[in-house]
N, CA, C, O and the ligand as a Tripos MOL2 file, in Angstrom:
@<TRIPOS>MOLECULE
protein
  265   263    67     0     0
PROTEIN
NO_CHARGES

@<TRIPOS>ATOM
      1 N        -121.2360   24.4560  -38.3690 N.3       1 MET1
      2 CA       -120.8590   23.8600  -37.0750 C.3       1 MET1
      3 C        -119.3540   23.7230  -36.9810 C.2       1 MET1
      4 O        -118.6570   23.7050  -37.9960 O.2       1 MET1
      5 N        -118.8700   23.6290  -35.7910 N.am      2 ALA2
      6 CA       -117.4290   23.5230  -35.5910 C.3       2 ALA2
      7 C        -116.9310   22.1360  -35.9460 C.2       2 ALA2
      8 O        -117.5620   21.1230  -35.6420 O.2       2 ALA2
      9 N        -115.8050   22.1210  -36.5840 N.am      3 ASP3
     10 CA       -115.1840   20.8500  -36.9280 C.3       3 ASP3
     11 C        -114.4920   20.2960  -35.6840 C.2       3 ASP3
     12 O        -113.6400   20.9830  -35.1200 O.2       3 ASP3
     13 N        -114.8080   19.1250  -35.2480 N.am      4 PRO4
     14 CA       -114.1980   18.5840  -34.0180 C.3       4 PRO4
     15 C        -112.6980   18.3480  -34.1640 C.2       4 PRO4
     16 O        -111.9950   18.2130  -33.1630 O.2       4 PRO4
     17 N        -112.2080   18.2980  -35.3830 N.am      5 GLN5
     18 CA       -110.7870   18.0810  -35.5830 C.3       5 GLN5
     19 C        -109.9790   19.3640  -35.4540 C.2       5 GLN5
     20 O        -108.7630   19.3100  -35.2700 O.2       5 GLN5
     21 N        -110.6280   20.5030  -35.5470 N.am      6 THR6
     22 CA       -109.9170   21.7600  -35.4120 C.3       6 THR6
     23 C        -110.5760   22.6050  -34.3270 C.2       6 THR6
     24 O        -111.8000   22.6230  -34.2040 O.2       6 THR6
     25 N        -109.7760   23.2900  -33.5560 N.am      7 THR7
     26 CA       -110.3270   24.1240  -32.5030 C.3       7 THR7
     27 C        -110.6440   25.5000  -33.0530 C.2       7 THR7
     28 O        -110.1770   25.8790  -34.1260 O.2       7 THR7
     29 N        -111.4350   26.2340  -32.3120 N.am      8 ALA8
     30 CA       -111.8480   27.5550  -32.7670 C.3       8 ALA8
     31 C        -110.6900   28.5470  -32.7180 C.2       8 ALA8
     32 O        -110.6180   29.4680  -33.5310 O.2       8 ALA8
     33 N        -109.7900   28.3530  -31.7640 N.am      9 SER9
     34 CA       -108.7030   29.3000  -31.5960 C.3       9 SER9
     35 C        -107.4820   28.8910  -32.4070 C.2       9 SER9
     36 O        -107.0260   27.7520  -32.3050 O.2       9 SER9
     37 N        -106.9550   29.7890  -33.1990 N.am     10 PRO10
     38 CA       -105.7230   29.4810  -33.9180 C.3      10 PRO10
     39 C        -104.5250   29.5320  -32.9900 C.2      10 PRO10
     40 O        -104.6040   30.0520  -31.8770 O.2      10 PRO10
     41 N        -103.4140   28.9850  -33.4650 N.am     11 CYS11
     42 CA       -102.1730   29.0300  -32.7080 C.3      11 CYS11
     43 C        -101.8200   30.4820  -32.3860 C.2      11 CYS11
     44 O        -101.7430   31.3020  -33.3010 O.2      11 CYS11
     45 N        -101.6040   30.8230  -31.1130 N.am     12 PRO12
     46 CA       -101.2830   32.2030  -30.7400 C.3      12 PRO12
     47 C         -99.9220   32.6550  -31.2510 C.2      12 PRO12
     48 O         -99.6290   33.8510  -31.2670 O.2      12 PRO12
     49 N         -99.1050   31.7220  -31.6600 N.am     13 ILE13
     50 CA        -97.7690   32.0730  -32.1250 C.3      13 ILE13
     51 C         -97.7740   32.3850  -33.6120 C.2      13 ILE13
     52 O         -97.2930   33.4380  -34.0310 O.2      13 ILE13
     53 N         -98.3170   31.4710  -34.4100 N.am     14 CYS14
     54 CA        -98.2140   31.6420  -35.8590 C.3      14 CYS14
     55 C         -99.5750   31.7130  -36.5470 C.2      14 CYS14
     56 O         -99.6540   31.8690  -37.7660 O.2      14 CYS14
     57 N        -100.6390   31.5980  -35.7650 N.am     15 LYS15
     58 CA       -102.0090   31.7380  -36.2630 C.3      15 LYS15
     59 C        -102.4690   30.5870  -37.1450 C.2      15 LYS15
     60 O        -103.5200   30.6740  -37.7790 O.2      15 LYS15
     61 N        -101.7000   29.5230  -37.1890 N.am     16 LYS16
     62 CA       -102.1750   28.3370  -37.9000 C.3      16 LYS16
     63 C        -103.2140   27.6390  -37.0290 C.2      16 LYS16
     64 O        -103.2690   27.8730  -35.8220 O.2      16 LYS16
     65 N        -104.0370   26.7870  -37.6310 N.am     17 PRO17
     66 CA       -104.9960   26.0300  -36.8130 C.3      17 PRO17
     67 C        -104.2670   25.2030  -35.7640 C.2      17 PRO17
     68 O        -103.2930   24.5170  -36.0730 O.2      17 PRO17
     69 N        -104.7390   25.2700  -34.5280 N.am     18 SER18
     70 CA       -104.0610   24.5490  -33.4640 C.3      18 SER18
     71 C        -104.3410   23.0550  -33.5610 C.2      18 SER18
     72 O        -105.3980   22.6260  -34.0230 O.2      18 SER18
     73 N        -103.3720   22.2880  -33.1190 N.am     19 GLN19
     74 CA       -103.5060   20.8410  -33.1220 C.3      19 GLN19
     75 C        -103.8960   20.3650  -31.7370 C.2      19 GLN19
     76 O        -103.4480   20.9160  -30.7310 O.2      19 GLN19
     77 N        -104.7260   19.3470  -31.6890 N.am     20 LYS20
     78 CA       -105.2430   18.8480  -30.4180 C.3      20 LYS20
     79 C        -104.0990   18.4580  -29.4770 C.2      20 LYS20
     80 O        -104.1690   18.7040  -28.2730 O.2      20 LYS20
     81 N        -103.0620   17.8570  -30.0250 N.am     21 ALA21
     82 CA       -101.9470   17.3830  -29.1970 C.3      21 ALA21
     83 C        -101.1530   18.5260  -28.5770 C.2      21 ALA21
     84 O        -100.4800   18.3470  -27.5620 O.2      21 ALA21
     85 N        -101.2370   19.6970  -29.1940 N.am     22 TYR22
     86 CA       -100.3950   20.8140  -28.7310 C.3      22 TYR22
     87 C        -101.2170   22.0350  -28.3580 C.2      22 TYR22
     88 O        -100.6800   23.1370  -28.2450 O.2      22 TYR22
     89 N        -102.5270   21.8440  -28.1660 N.am     23 ARG23
     90 CA       -103.3530   22.9970  -27.8320 C.3      23 ARG23
     91 C        -102.7420   23.8410  -26.7200 C.2      23 ARG23
     92 O        -102.1710   23.3090  -25.7680 O.2      23 ARG23
     93 N        -102.8670   25.1640  -26.8480 N.am     24 PRO24
     94 CA       -103.5350   25.8840  -27.9360 C.3      24 PRO24
     95 C        -102.6250   26.1460  -29.1240 C.2      24 PRO24
     96 O        -102.9250   26.9930  -29.9650 O.2      24 PRO24
     97 N        -101.5350   25.4390  -29.1940 N.am     25 PHE25
     98 CA       -100.5680   25.7010  -30.2530 C.3      25 PHE25
     99 C        -100.7480   24.7290  -31.4090 C.2      25 PHE25
    100 O        -101.5020   23.7610  -31.3150 O.2      25 PHE25
    101 N        -100.0440   25.0040  -32.5030 N.am     26 CYS26
    102 CA       -100.1610   24.1550  -33.6780 C.3      26 CYS26
    103 C         -99.1020   23.0690  -33.6680 C.2      26 CYS26
    104 O         -99.2200   22.0700  -34.3770 O.2      26 CYS26
    105 N         -98.0700   23.2660  -32.8650 N.am     27 SER27
    106 CA        -96.9730   22.3180  -32.8630 C.3      27 SER27
    107 C         -96.1240   22.5070  -31.6180 C.2      27 SER27
    108 O         -96.2650   23.4980  -30.9000 O.2      27 SER27
    109 N         -95.2430   21.5510  -31.3680 N.am     28 LYS28
    110 CA        -94.3450   21.6680  -30.2230 C.3      28 LYS28
    111 C         -93.4450   22.8880  -30.3860 C.2      28 LYS28
    112 O         -93.0750   23.5420  -29.4110 O.2      28 LYS28
    113 N         -93.1040   23.1780  -31.6360 N.am     29 ARG29
    114 CA        -92.2470   24.3280  -31.9040 C.3      29 ARG29
    115 C         -92.8660   25.6150  -31.3680 C.2      29 ARG29
    116 O         -92.1950   26.4340  -30.7400 O.2      29 ARG29
    117 N         -94.1560   25.7700  -31.6310 N.am     30 CYS30
    118 CA        -94.8270   26.9830  -31.1710 C.3      30 CYS30
    119 C         -95.0400   26.9490  -29.6570 C.2      30 CYS30
    120 O         -94.9710   27.9850  -28.9950 O.2      30 CYS30
    121 N         -95.2970   25.7610  -29.1110 N.am     31 ALA31
    122 CA        -95.4340   25.6530  -27.6620 C.3      31 ALA31
    123 C         -94.1210   26.0460  -26.9930 C.2      31 ALA31
    124 O         -94.1170   26.7430  -25.9780 O.2      31 ALA31
    125 N         -93.0160   25.5980  -27.5650 N.am     32 ASP32
    126 CA        -91.7030   25.9560  -27.0290 C.3      32 ASP32
    127 C         -91.4340   27.4430  -27.1890 C.2      32 ASP32
    128 O         -90.8160   28.0620  -26.3230 O.2      32 ASP32
    129 N         -91.8910   28.0110  -28.2780 N.am     33 ALA33
    130 CA        -91.6980   29.4390  -28.5130 C.3      33 ALA33
    131 C         -92.4230   30.2520  -27.4530 C.2      33 ALA33
    132 O         -91.9170   31.2710  -26.9840 O.2      33 ALA33
    133 N         -93.6200   29.7910  -27.0790 N.am     34 ASP34
    134 CA        -94.3700   30.4970  -26.0550 C.3      34 ASP34
    135 C         -93.6850   30.3600  -24.7070 C.2      34 ASP34
    136 O         -93.6160   31.3130  -23.9310 O.2      34 ASP34
    137 N         -93.1810   29.1720  -24.4390 N.am     35 LEU35
    138 CA        -92.4620   28.9450  -23.1870 C.3      35 LEU35
    139 C         -91.2340   29.8420  -23.1140 C.2      35 LEU35
    140 O         -90.8930   30.3600  -22.0510 O.2      35 LEU35
    141 N         -90.5830   30.0170  -24.2420 N.am     36 GLY36
    142 CA        -89.4110   30.8760  -24.2990 C.3      36 GLY36
    143 C         -89.7270   32.3100  -23.9440 C.2      36 GLY36
    144 O         -88.8800   33.0280  -23.4130 O.2      36 GLY36
    145 N         -90.9540   32.7300  -24.2380 N.am     37 LYS37
    146 CA        -91.3380   34.0950  -23.8860 C.3      37 LYS37
    147 C         -91.3530   34.2840  -22.3790 C.2      37 LYS37
    148 O         -91.0250   35.3540  -21.8670 O.2      37 LYS37
    149 N         -91.7390   33.2220  -21.6760 N.am     38 TRP38
    150 CA        -91.7320   33.3010  -20.2060 C.3      38 TRP38
    151 C         -90.3130   33.4950  -19.7060 C.2      38 TRP38
    152 O         -90.0600   34.3420  -18.8490 O.2      38 TRP38
    153 N         -89.3850   32.7090  -20.2410 N.am     39 PHE39
    154 CA        -88.0170   32.7800  -19.7590 C.3      39 PHE39
    155 C         -87.3360   34.0780  -20.1620 C.2      39 PHE39
    156 O         -86.4460   34.5580  -19.4600 O.2      39 PHE39
    157 N         -87.7410   34.6420  -21.2720 N.am     40 SER40
    158 CA        -87.1120   35.8780  -21.7190 C.3      40 SER40
    159 C         -87.7250   37.1010  -21.0510 C.2      40 SER40
    160 O         -87.2680   38.2250  -21.2610 O.2      40 SER40
    161 N         -88.7520   36.8810  -20.2500 N.am     41 GLY41
    162 CA        -89.3160   37.9840  -19.4950 C.3      41 GLY41
    163 C         -90.3750   38.7660  -20.2410 C.2      41 GLY41
    164 O         -90.7010   39.8900  -19.8610 O.2      41 GLY41
    165 N         -90.9160   38.1830  -21.2970 N.am     42 ALA42
    166 CA        -91.9630   38.8690  -22.0350 C.3      42 ALA42
    167 C         -93.2220   39.0020  -21.1910 C.2      42 ALA42
    168 O         -94.0090   39.9310  -21.3710 O.2      42 ALA42
    169 N         -93.4000   38.0710  -20.2770 N.am     43 TYR43
    170 CA        -94.5240   38.1370  -19.3690 C.3      43 TYR43
    171 C         -94.0370   38.7010  -18.0350 C.2      43 TYR43
    172 O         -92.9940   38.2980  -17.5210 O.2      43 TYR43
    173 N         -94.7930   39.6190  -17.4950 N.am     44 ALA44
    174 CA        -94.4220   40.1860  -16.2110 C.3      44 ALA44
    175 C         -94.7980   39.2210  -15.0910 C.2      44 ALA44
    176 O         -95.9170   38.7090  -15.0440 O.2      44 ALA44
    177 N         -93.8610   38.9870  -14.2070 N.am     45 VAL45
    178 CA        -94.1300   38.1060  -13.0700 C.3      45 VAL45
    179 C         -94.3290   38.9510  -11.8280 C.2      45 VAL45
    180 O         -93.3940   39.6180  -11.3840 O.2      45 VAL45
    181 N         -95.5250   38.9410  -11.2550 N.am     46 PRO46
    182 CA        -95.7780   39.7400  -10.0530 C.3      46 PRO46
    183 C         -95.0510   39.1720   -8.8450 C.2      46 PRO46
    184 O         -94.7600   37.9780   -8.7760 O.2      46 PRO46
    185 N         -94.7660   40.0510   -7.9000 N.am     47 GLY47
    186 CA        -94.0770   39.6140   -6.6930 C.3      47 GLY47
    187 C         -92.5930   39.8900   -6.7790 C.2      47 GLY47
    188 O         -92.0360   40.0490   -7.8650 O.2      47 GLY47
    189 N         -91.9550   39.9470   -5.6120 N.am     48 GLU48
    190 CA        -90.5320   40.2250   -5.5850 C.3      48 GLU48
    191 C         -89.7300   38.9550   -5.8000 C.2      48 GLU48
    192 O         -90.1330   37.8780   -5.3630 O.2      48 GLU48
    193 N         -88.6040   39.0800   -6.4680 N.am     49 PRO49
    194 CA        -87.7440   37.9130   -6.6550 C.3      49 PRO49
    195 C         -87.1540   37.4570   -5.3290 C.2      49 PRO49
    196 O         -86.7570   38.2730   -4.4980 O.2      49 PRO49
    197 N         -87.1040   36.1640   -5.1450 N.am     50 VAL50
    198 CA        -86.5580   35.6140   -3.9100 C.3      50 VAL50
    199 C         -85.1360   35.1510   -4.1760 C.2      50 VAL50
    200 O         -84.9020   34.2360   -4.9650 O.2      50 VAL50
    201 N         -84.2010   35.7890   -3.5150 N.am     51 ASP51
    202 CA        -82.7970   35.4360   -3.6940 C.3      51 ASP51
    203 C         -82.2590   34.8090   -2.4190 C.2      51 ASP51
    204 O         -82.0440   35.5160   -1.4350 O.2      51 ASP51
    205 N         -82.0380   33.5050   -2.4110 N.am     52 PRO52
    206 CA        -81.5500   32.8360   -1.1860 C.3      52 PRO52
    207 C         -80.2060   33.3630   -0.7450 C.2      52 PRO52
    208 O         -79.8680   33.2660    0.4350 O.2      52 PRO52
    209 N         -79.4290   33.9160   -1.6540 N.am     53 GLU53
    210 CA        -78.1240   34.4760   -1.3060 C.3      53 GLU53
    211 C         -78.2700   35.7250   -0.4500 C.2      53 GLU53
    212 O         -77.3380   36.1130    0.2540 O.2      53 GLU53
    213 N         -79.4430   36.3580   -0.5100 N.am     54 ALA54
    214 CA        -79.6710   37.5820    0.2510 C.3      54 ALA54
    215 C         -79.8790   37.2990    1.7310 C.2      54 ALA54
    216 O         -79.7490   38.1990    2.5600 O.2      54 ALA54
    217 N         -80.2020   36.0540    2.0680 N.am     55 LEU55
    218 CA        -80.4070   35.7050    3.4660 C.3      55 LEU55
    219 C         -79.0740   35.3520    4.1060 C.2      55 LEU55
    220 O         -78.3440   34.5110    3.5810 O.2      55 LEU55
    221 N         -78.7410   35.9810    5.2360 N.am     56 PRO56
    222 CA        -77.4960   35.6410    5.9330 C.3      56 PRO56
    223 C         -77.5650   34.2130    6.4620 C.2      56 PRO56
    224 O         -78.4500   33.8930    7.2550 O.2      56 PRO56
    225 N         -76.6440   33.3510    6.0350 N.am     57 PRO57
    226 CA        -76.7090   31.9280    6.4040 C.3      57 PRO57
    227 C         -76.5640   31.6960    7.8900 C.2      57 PRO57
    228 O         -77.1040   30.7200    8.4110 O.2      57 PRO57
    229 N         -75.8390   32.5790    8.6010 N.am     58 GLN58
    230 CA        -75.6490   32.3690   10.0260 C.3      58 GLN58
    231 C         -76.9240   32.6080   10.8240 C.2      58 GLN58
    232 O         -77.0040   32.2320   11.9930 O.2      58 GLN58
    233 N         -77.9120   33.2240   10.2070 N.am     59 GLU59
    234 CA        -79.1610   33.4620   10.9200 C.3      59 GLU59
    235 C         -80.1700   32.3380   10.7070 C.2      59 GLU59
    236 O         -81.2550   32.3400   11.2880 O.2      59 GLU59
    237 N         -79.7950   31.3860    9.8710 N.am     60 ARG60
    238 CA        -80.6950   30.2510    9.6900 C.3      60 ARG60
    239 C         -80.6090   29.3360   10.9080 C.2      60 ARG60
    240 O         -79.5200   29.1230   11.4420 O.2      60 ARG60
    241 N         -81.7390   28.7950   11.3540 N.am     61 PRO61
    242 CA        -81.7250   27.9030   12.5270 C.3      61 PRO61
    243 C         -80.9120   26.6460   12.2600 C.2      61 PRO61
    244 O         -81.1100   25.9510   11.2640 O.2      61 PRO61
    245 N         -80.0100   26.3790   13.1620 N.am     62 GLN62
    246 CA        -79.1610   25.1890   13.0140 C.3      62 GLN62
    247 C         -79.8200   24.0140   13.7230 C.2      62 GLN62
    248 O         -80.4040   24.1400   14.7990 O.2      62 GLN62
    249 N         -79.6990   22.8780   13.0700 N.am     63 ASP63
    250 CA        -80.2730   21.6770   13.6700 C.3      63 ASP63
    251 C         -79.1170   20.7350   13.9770 C.2      63 ASP63
    252 O         -78.7770   19.8850   13.1530 O.2      63 ASP63
    253 N         -78.4960   20.8790   15.1810 N.am     64 ASP64
    254 CA        -77.3090   20.0790   15.4230 C.3      64 ASP64
    255 C         -77.4960   18.7980   16.1900 C.2      64 ASP64
    256 O         -76.5080   18.1110   16.4480 O.2      64 ASP64
    257 N         -78.6920   18.4370   16.5680 N.am     65 ASP65
    258 CA        -78.7710   17.1290   17.1910 C.3      65 ASP65
    259 C         -78.8140   16.0610   16.1030 C.2      65 ASP65
    260 O         -79.7410   16.0080   15.2950 O.2      65 ASP65
    261 N         -77.7920   15.2160   16.1030 N.am     66 ALA66
    262 CA        -77.6560   14.2460   15.0080 C.3      66 ALA66
    263 C         -78.4390   12.9660   15.3230 C.2      66 ALA66
    264 O         -78.4450   12.0330   14.5190 O.2      66 ALA66
    265 ZN        -98.0270   27.7290  -34.4380 Zn       67 ZN67
@<TRIPOS>BOND
     1     1     2 1
     2     2     3 1
     3     3     4 2
     4     3     5 am
     5     5     6 1
     6     6     7 1
     7     7     8 2
     8     7     9 am
     9     9    10 1
    10    10    11 1
    11    11    12 2
    12    11    13 am
    13    13    14 1
    14    14    15 1
    15    15    16 2
    16    15    17 am
    17    17    18 1
    18    18    19 1
    19    19    20 2
    20    19    21 am
    21    21    22 1
    22    22    23 1
    23    23    24 2
    24    23    25 am
    25    25    26 1
    26    26    27 1
    27    27    28 2
    28    27    29 am
    29    29    30 1
    30    30    31 1
    31    31    32 2
    32    31    33 am
    33    33    34 1
    34    34    35 1
    35    35    36 2
    36    35    37 am
    37    37    38 1
    38    38    39 1
    39    39    40 2
    40    39    41 am
    41    41    42 1
    42    42    43 1
    43    43    44 2
    44    43    45 am
    45    45    46 1
    46    46    47 1
    47    47    48 2
    48    47    49 am
    49    49    50 1
    50    50    51 1
    51    51    52 2
    52    51    53 am
    53    53    54 1
    54    54    55 1
    55    55    56 2
    56    55    57 am
    57    57    58 1
    58    58    59 1
    59    59    60 2
    60    59    61 am
    61    61    62 1
    62    62    63 1
    63    63    64 2
    64    63    65 am
    65    65    66 1
    66    66    67 1
    67    67    68 2
    68    67    69 am
    69    69    70 1
    70    70    71 1
    71    71    72 2
    72    71    73 am
    73    73    74 1
    74    74    75 1
    75    75    76 2
    76    75    77 am
    77    77    78 1
    78    78    79 1
    79    79    80 2
    80    79    81 am
    81    81    82 1
    82    82    83 1
    83    83    84 2
    84    83    85 am
    85    85    86 1
    86    86    87 1
    87    87    88 2
    88    87    89 am
    89    89    90 1
    90    90    91 1
    91    91    92 2
    92    91    93 am
    93    93    94 1
    94    94    95 1
    95    95    96 2
    96    95    97 am
    97    97    98 1
    98    98    99 1
    99    99   100 2
   100    99   101 am
   101   101   102 1
   102   102   103 1
   103   103   104 2
   104   103   105 am
   105   105   106 1
   106   106   107 1
   107   107   108 2
   108   107   109 am
   109   109   110 1
   110   110   111 1
   111   111   112 2
   112   111   113 am
   113   113   114 1
   114   114   115 1
   115   115   116 2
   116   115   117 am
   117   117   118 1
   118   118   119 1
   119   119   120 2
   120   119   121 am
   121   121   122 1
   122   122   123 1
   123   123   124 2
   124   123   125 am
   125   125   126 1
   126   126   127 1
   127   127   128 2
   128   127   129 am
   129   129   130 1
   130   130   131 1
   131   131   132 2
   132   131   133 am
   133   133   134 1
   134   134   135 1
   135   135   136 2
   136   135   137 am
   137   137   138 1
   138   138   139 1
   139   139   140 2
   140   139   141 am
   141   141   142 1
   142   142   143 1
   143   143   144 2
   144   143   145 am
   145   145   146 1
   146   146   147 1
   147   147   148 2
   148   147   149 am
   149   149   150 1
   150   150   151 1
   151   151   152 2
   152   151   153 am
   153   153   154 1
   154   154   155 1
   155   155   156 2
   156   155   157 am
   157   157   158 1
   158   158   159 1
   159   159   160 2
   160   159   161 am
   161   161   162 1
   162   162   163 1
   163   163   164 2
   164   163   165 am
   165   165   166 1
   166   166   167 1
   167   167   168 2
   168   167   169 am
   169   169   170 1
   170   170   171 1
   171   171   172 2
   172   171   173 am
   173   173   174 1
   174   174   175 1
   175   175   176 2
   176   175   177 am
   177   177   178 1
   178   178   179 1
   179   179   180 2
   180   179   181 am
   181   181   182 1
   182   182   183 1
   183   183   184 2
   184   183   185 am
   185   185   186 1
   186   186   187 1
   187   187   188 2
   188   187   189 am
   189   189   190 1
   190   190   191 1
   191   191   192 2
   192   191   193 am
   193   193   194 1
   194   194   195 1
   195   195   196 2
   196   195   197 am
   197   197   198 1
   198   198   199 1
   199   199   200 2
   200   199   201 am
   201   201   202 1
   202   202   203 1
   203   203   204 2
   204   203   205 am
   205   205   206 1
   206   206   207 1
   207   207   208 2
   208   207   209 am
   209   209   210 1
   210   210   211 1
   211   211   212 2
   212   211   213 am
   213   213   214 1
   214   214   215 1
   215   215   216 2
   216   215   217 am
   217   217   218 1
   218   218   219 1
   219   219   220 2
   220   219   221 am
   221   221   222 1
   222   222   223 1
   223   223   224 2
   224   223   225 am
   225   225   226 1
   226   226   227 1
   227   227   228 2
   228   227   229 am
   229   229   230 1
   230   230   231 1
   231   231   232 2
   232   231   233 am
   233   233   234 1
   234   234   235 1
   235   235   236 2
   236   235   237 am
   237   237   238 1
   238   238   239 1
   239   239   240 2
   240   239   241 am
   241   241   242 1
   242   242   243 1
   243   243   244 2
   244   243   245 am
   245   245   246 1
   246   246   247 1
   247   247   248 2
   248   247   249 am
   249   249   250 1
   250   250   251 1
   251   251   252 2
   252   251   253 am
   253   253   254 1
   254   254   255 1
   255   255   256 2
   256   255   257 am
   257   257   258 1
   258   258   259 1
   259   259   260 2
   260   259   261 am
   261   261   262 1
   262   262   263 1
   263   263   264 2
@<TRIPOS>SUBSTRUCTURE
     1 MET1         2 RESIDUE 1 A MET
     2 ALA2         6 RESIDUE 1 A ALA
     3 ASP3        10 RESIDUE 1 A ASP
     4 PRO4        14 RESIDUE 1 A PRO
     5 GLN5        18 RESIDUE 1 A GLN
     6 THR6        22 RESIDUE 1 A THR
     7 THR7        26 RESIDUE 1 A THR
     8 ALA8        30 RESIDUE 1 A ALA
     9 SER9        34 RESIDUE 1 A SER
    10 PRO10       38 RESIDUE 1 A PRO
    11 CYS11       42 RESIDUE 1 A CYS
    12 PRO12       46 RESIDUE 1 A PRO
    13 ILE13       50 RESIDUE 1 A ILE
    14 CYS14       54 RESIDUE 1 A CYS
    15 LYS15       58 RESIDUE 1 A LYS
    16 LYS16       62 RESIDUE 1 A LYS
    17 PRO17       66 RESIDUE 1 A PRO
    18 SER18       70 RESIDUE 1 A SER
    19 GLN19       74 RESIDUE 1 A GLN
    20 LYS20       78 RESIDUE 1 A LYS
    21 ALA21       82 RESIDUE 1 A ALA
    22 TYR22       86 RESIDUE 1 A TYR
    23 ARG23       90 RESIDUE 1 A ARG
    24 PRO24       94 RESIDUE 1 A PRO
    25 PHE25       98 RESIDUE 1 A PHE
    26 CYS26      102 RESIDUE 1 A CYS
    27 SER27      106 RESIDUE 1 A SER
    28 LYS28      110 RESIDUE 1 A LYS
    29 ARG29      114 RESIDUE 1 A ARG
    30 CYS30      118 RESIDUE 1 A CYS
    31 ALA31      122 RESIDUE 1 A ALA
    32 ASP32      126 RESIDUE 1 A ASP
    33 ALA33      130 RESIDUE 1 A ALA
    34 ASP34      134 RESIDUE 1 A ASP
    35 LEU35      138 RESIDUE 1 A LEU
    36 GLY36      142 RESIDUE 1 A GLY
    37 LYS37      146 RESIDUE 1 A LYS
    38 TRP38      150 RESIDUE 1 A TRP
    39 PHE39      154 RESIDUE 1 A PHE
    40 SER40      158 RESIDUE 1 A SER
    41 GLY41      162 RESIDUE 1 A GLY
    42 ALA42      166 RESIDUE 1 A ALA
    43 TYR43      170 RESIDUE 1 A TYR
    44 ALA44      174 RESIDUE 1 A ALA
    45 VAL45      178 RESIDUE 1 A VAL
    46 PRO46      182 RESIDUE 1 A PRO
    47 GLY47      186 RESIDUE 1 A GLY
    48 GLU48      190 RESIDUE 1 A GLU
    49 PRO49      194 RESIDUE 1 A PRO
    50 VAL50      198 RESIDUE 1 A VAL
    51 ASP51      202 RESIDUE 1 A ASP
    52 PRO52      206 RESIDUE 1 A PRO
    53 GLU53      210 RESIDUE 1 A GLU
    54 ALA54      214 RESIDUE 1 A ALA
    55 LEU55      218 RESIDUE 1 A LEU
    56 PRO56      222 RESIDUE 1 A PRO
    57 PRO57      226 RESIDUE 1 A PRO
    58 GLN58      230 RESIDUE 1 A GLN
    59 GLU59      234 RESIDUE 1 A GLU
    60 ARG60      238 RESIDUE 1 A ARG
    61 PRO61      242 RESIDUE 1 A PRO
    62 GLN62      246 RESIDUE 1 A GLN
    63 ASP63      250 RESIDUE 1 A ASP
    64 ASP64      254 RESIDUE 1 A ASP
    65 ASP65      258 RESIDUE 1 A ASP
    66 ALA66      262 RESIDUE 1 A ALA
    67 ZN67       265 GROUP 0 **** ****
């Protein structure tokens, strides 16, 4: 039977048994490592990037009634 103290899935980063507090990771270190993969672009993000600088500011609706 499964031990309630350990999950079936090991840490996806280092393959150690995952800890309940950091599931599915074994530690904050590994959770941060996974988060870092998102920022480094290891995961593909669908959709086009939205660049507010690309929009001409003069075409934005002005709200001048104070
Ligand atoms: Zn780990």
